C-alpha positions in Angstrom: -0.1 -0.1 0.1 1.1 3.5 -0.7 -0.1 5.2 2.5 -1.5 4.2 6.1 -3.8 6.0 8.5 -2.2 6.1 11.7 -3.7 7.8 14.8 -5.6 10.5 12.5 -2.4 11.1 10.3 -1.2 9.5 7.1 2.2 7.7 6.8 3.7 7.8 3.3 6.5 5.6 2.2 9.0 7.7 0.1 11.0 5.8 -2.9 14.3 6.3 -0.9 13.1 4.5 2.0 12.2 7.7 4.1 8.8 7.9 5.9 6.7 11.0 5.7 3.9 12.1 8.0 1.2 13.8 6.9 -1.3 15.7 9.3 -4.2 18.0 7.9 -3.4 20.4 10.8 -0.6 23.0 10.9 2.1 20.5 11.1 1.6 19.5 7.3 4.0 17.0 6.0 7.0 16.1 8.2 9.9 13.5 7.5 10.1 10.9 10.3 13.4 10.3 11.8 13.1 6.6 11.1 13.2 4.7 7.6 11.6 1.7 6.3 15.4 0.1 6.5 15.6 0.9 10.1 12.2 -0.9 10.6 13.3 -4.1 8.8 16.8 -4.0 10.6 15.1 -3.7 14.2 12.6 -6.0 13.5 10.8 -7.6 15.1 10.0 -5.4 17.8 7.2 -4.0 20.3 6.6 -0.2 20.3 5.8 2.0 23.2 1.9 1.7 22.6 2.2 -2.1 22.3 2.0 -2.5 18.4 4.0 -5.3 17.2 6.4 -5.0 14.1 7.5 -7.2 11.9 9.4 -6.7 8.6 11.4 -8.3 6.0 13.7 -7.4 3.1 13.9 -9.7 0.0 16.1 -9.5 -2.8 15.2 -10.3 -6.2 16.6 -11.1 -9.9 14.3 -10.8 -13.0 14.9 -11.4 -16.5 13.1 -8.9 -18.5 12.4 -8.8 -22.2 14.0 -5.6 -23.5 11.3 -4.9 -26.2 7.8 -5.7 -24.2 9.0 -4.9 -20.6 7.5 -8.6 -19.7 9.2 -10.3 -16.9 10.2 -13.8 -18.4 11.8 -15.4 -15.3 13.0 -14.4 -11.8 14.3 -15.6 -8.8 13.8 -14.3 -5.2 15.2 -14.7 -1.8 11.7 -15.5 -0.1 10.1 -17.6 -3.1 9.6 -21.5 -2.6 10.1 -22.0 -6.2 12.1 -19.9 -8.8 11.5 -19.8 -12.4 14.9 -18.3 -13.1 16.5 -20.0 -16.3 18.7 -19.6 -19.0 16.0 -17.6 -20.9 18.6 -15.1 -21.8 20.3 -17.1 -24.2 17.2 -18.3 -25.7 16.0 -14.6 -26.6 19.4 -13.8 -28.2 20.6 -11.3 -25.8 17.4 -9.2 -25.9 16.9 -9.0 -22.2 17.7 -7.2 -19.4 19.0 -8.8 -16.0 17.4 -6.3 -13.1 18.0 -6.7 -9.3 16.2 -4.8 -6.9 15.3 -5.2 -3.1 11.6 -5.3 -1.8 10.7 -4.2 2.1 7.8 -5.2 3.9 6.8 -4.0 7.1 3.7 -4.8 9.2 2.3 -3.3 12.3 -0.2 -5.2 14.3 -2.4 -4.2 17.4 -2.0 -7.3 19.6 -5.5 -6.6 21.4 -7.5 -6.3 18.4 -5.6 -8.2 15.8 -6.1 -5.3 13.3 -3.0 -4.4 11.1 -2.6 -1.0 11.8 0.3 -0.1 9.1 1.6 -2.1 6.0 
């Protein structure tokens, strides 16, 4: 999700891993002193309000067709099965190998089991 409502404000993850807090009052938009990377590094943990945080970082390689952008195969650190194979040679080198990291953070209220942030 691109944004989550948290105690009357909206938390917005930025593409650089920073977190922004938006409030409709005079505070407006503020950069939080913690990043998604920090949350993943310190996971799992329990916040002062009792919220339970769990997070993960996944590394992934994708073989992509240069012309269409179609993902032909991929391998990821969290995948039970991988489809990564030698398709690059089958396509005459008309492919790109793209590596990326994906971050996932979940916050759960243990009293209600509600996911408060993701």
